[in-house]
N, C-alpha and C positions, 0 to 999 in steps of 0.2 A: 631352255628357250626358257624367258620372262615373256608375266601374262602378257603384255601389252608388245613385243616385238613380232614383227612382220616380217617372211624371210620368200622371195621368189625365186623360182629357180625355170629358167624358160629354159626347156631341150629342142634345140635345132634339128633339122634334117641333114646336116653336115656332121649329127654328131658333136657336135659340142653345147654344154651346160655355162648358162650365162645365171651369176646370181646376182641378187638385189636386195638389200635390207633396210627396215624403217625399224628404227627405234624411238621413235614419238611416239606416246598413245595416243593422243591426239589423230595427228597424220594417220597411222596404223588403223586406228578405226575408223575412219575416212575412207581407208583403201578398202577396208574390207568389206565397208556397204556398197562401194561399184564396183566390187566382184559378184559372177553367177556366173553357174555353169552356162547359163543358156544365152549371154552375153560375152563373152570373154573373145568367141571365135567371129563374132557378126561383123569390124568392123576388114578394112583391109589392112589393117596392120594393127598392133599390139604396143602400147608406148607405156613407155615409165619413163620418167622425172624424177632426179634429185636436186640436190643441192646446187649440183654445181655441172650436172650433163644432163641430157636427156637422150634417151636409146629408143630407135623404131625398128622393130622385128615385122616381118613381111610376117602376115596371117599362114599365107600358104606354105612357109618356112618352116612354123612351126609343127615340133611335134608332139609337144605336152605342156604343160603351166604347172607347177606343179610348187603350191599356198600352206605355206610352215607359219599357225598362228592359231594360238590357242581362244585368240577370239570368232574364227569362224564358225560360220550359221550352223545346225543339219539342214542343209537344201535338201532339196527330194532327187531321189536316183533319176527319178525320170522315170513313164510309159508302166509299166506294168513289174518294175525291177523294187524291192524294196532295200536291198544291200546291195554294195557291189567292192569288194574288199581286193584292195591289191594285197601278194603274197608274197612273199622271198620263194627263192627255187625252191626251197627241202619241203617247205608245205605246201605247196602245189603239188610236188612229185606226189607227196602220200596221199594227196586229197584223189588224185586221177586214179593211183592205182587201188584204191579202197574203191572204186567205182567201174573196173575194169570191166567186169563180170556182166556188166547191166548193159545192154541193148538197148537202145531207142527204140530199135521196131518193139519191143514190149513190154514198152510203160502204157499205161493206164495212167492218167490223169485228171481229177471230175477239174471243170473251171472254177476257176477259185480257189485252189488248192491252193496249200504254198509249195517253191517246188526244189533243188536247188542242185548248182553242179559247177563247170569249173568252164574257164574261156581260155584261151591264149588268143593277142593282140599282137601283128607284130609289127612295126611304123618305120617308116622312112628314118635312116638315121642311125639302122642296126636297136635300136629300143624295141625291147618286150615286157609285155604286161602280165603278167598272173593272175587272174580273177580271178574268187569265190564269188557267184550271184548265188540270189533266195527273189526268187518272185512269185506273183500269184500267178498259176496259168491261166490263158486267155481261153475264151470258148475253142473248139476244138476248129470251128470255118475258121477262126484270126491266126492260130499256129503258124500255117505255112509261113507265112510273111513275118514275124517276129522278128526273124534274122535280116532280113532288109532296111526294116526302123530301126537295128541299131545302128547298120552303116549308112543310112537314107539320111541319119541328121547329122548334123553338126561337133557332138561333141560327145562324149563316155563321161560319165563323172565317177569316179571310186574314190576310195577313205585307205589309208593304209595300216595299221594293227595304231600308228603312235597317230592317229588324228587326223592327218595332216591329207590333202585333196590333191587329186590330180586331174586335171582337164586334159582329155587326151584329144587331139584334134585327129575326126574321123577321115579327113580330106586325105592326110597322111598314111593312114590303118594300108598295109600292102596284103594281111590276113586277118581272119577270124575263125580259129577252132573252139569249140565247144562240147563240151563232153558231162556226160552221154549223148548232148544234143536232144530234138525234139523227135517224137513220131513222124511226124506230117513233115515234108519236106515241099517246097516250092515249084508250083508244076516242070518247070525247064532244068530243077535237079537231076543231075547224073548221081545214079546208085553204086557206089563203090567204095571201097577201104582205102586207107591209106598205109601204105606199106611202114612201115613205123620205123624198123634195120634202114632206112633211108631217109631219116628225120633229120637236118642238121641240127647241132647242138646250140644249144640257148642258154647262152652264158646270161650270169646275172646283172 
């Protein structure tokens, strides 16, 4: 992709992917300037206008917006997250196999220490996002609510290996799994292990 080209792909909850492109470097730069993870789902619609048409998508029907451009800035990942990387199926599987023997109950992490793990998000539309996470550990008293903070937000922002940005609409996430997880659970949590053999196959 050229340095000044912008591609935007809108993933909808009906499974469709709608693609847009801007080849004009001035307009592409202006468009990127308007983009930000915190604002992408702030309105009831996401609107894209081309030279001969305008497309509007209800935000409630969007699973994610993928942005491809070398013009993208290094947006912060938010909260205590230092990086969120989108993985392919093989890299994700190797990662969770490498920590298969790690028990979340036995984790001992000091506040401010760097921690890493993996997450699987499933969204309406059949989208699956396999993620590698790096973060700074929160104080013990705040950790139980860290999972809720992810799902209470409007967006989860991730980058893939090529630098493309994925802005995932939390409103359409149907499940979140974190490996190995955190030692502290929220007070309403149920302590039980998932039966792995019954977990559905996850397509790429």
